[in-house]
N, C-alpha and C positions, 0 to 999 in steps of 0.2 A: 069763804071770802076772807081776805086778810086786810090789814091796815094799808100796807104798801104793796103795789103790784100793778099789773096792767088793768085798764078798764075792761069790763066784760064786753065782748063784741055783740052787736045787734045782729039779728038774722040776715038783714039786708047787706051787712058788711061781709059776713062769712060766705055768702053766695059768690062774692066777687074776689075772694082771697086768692092771691098767688101763692105758690109753695113757700116762699120765705115769710109770708105773713103768719103762717101757722106757728113759726118759732116763737112769736111773742106770747103765745099761750102756754109756754113752758113753765110758767109760775102761776100761782093762784091769783085770781083777780083781786084788786084792792080798791080801797076808797080813794087813795091818792098815789101819786107816782111822779115820774120825771115830767110827763106832759103837764100835769096839773101845777107843778111848781116852777116850770121853766117856760111859761108862755100862755097856758090855758087857751082862751078863745082867740088869741092872736096867731096860734098855729093852726092852719087850716088844711095843710097837706097831710094826707093819711100816711104817706111814706115817711114823713118826718116823725110822726107819732110812733110808727113801727120802729124806726131807727132808735128813738129815745127808749122805747120799751126794751129793745135788745141791748142797748147800752146799760140799762139798769140791771139786767140779768148778769152782764159781764162784771159790773162793779159791785154786785151785791155783797153786803155785809150787814151785820146788825147795826153797827155804827152808822153806816150810810143810810139805812132805812130810818134810823132815829133822826138823822139830819134832815131827811125829806119830810118827816112828820113835823119837825119844828119849822121848816121852811113853809109847809102847808099852812100852818097857823099864821105865820107872818103874811103870806100871800092873801089869805082870807081877810085879815085885818086891813091890809093895804088896799085891797080891792082893785089892783091893777090887772088888766087883762080879762076882767069879768064884764059881761054884758049887763 
């Protein structure tokens, strides 16, 4: 597991995966990522989460991951989008 990456899928998610969903697993799972910093619990559509994970893979760089880590800290302190 890494700091930034996709969230590990649950077995009930994998059963229902379409072919393009498997692409999101092209990176190590992480503690935080696009979904956690750009909406959290306000994003309910799985396709949106998949799209965000694939965007992260395309935009990946060390600097971008560091920005996501900093944004994660901000989001946690701000508590928006959390239940």
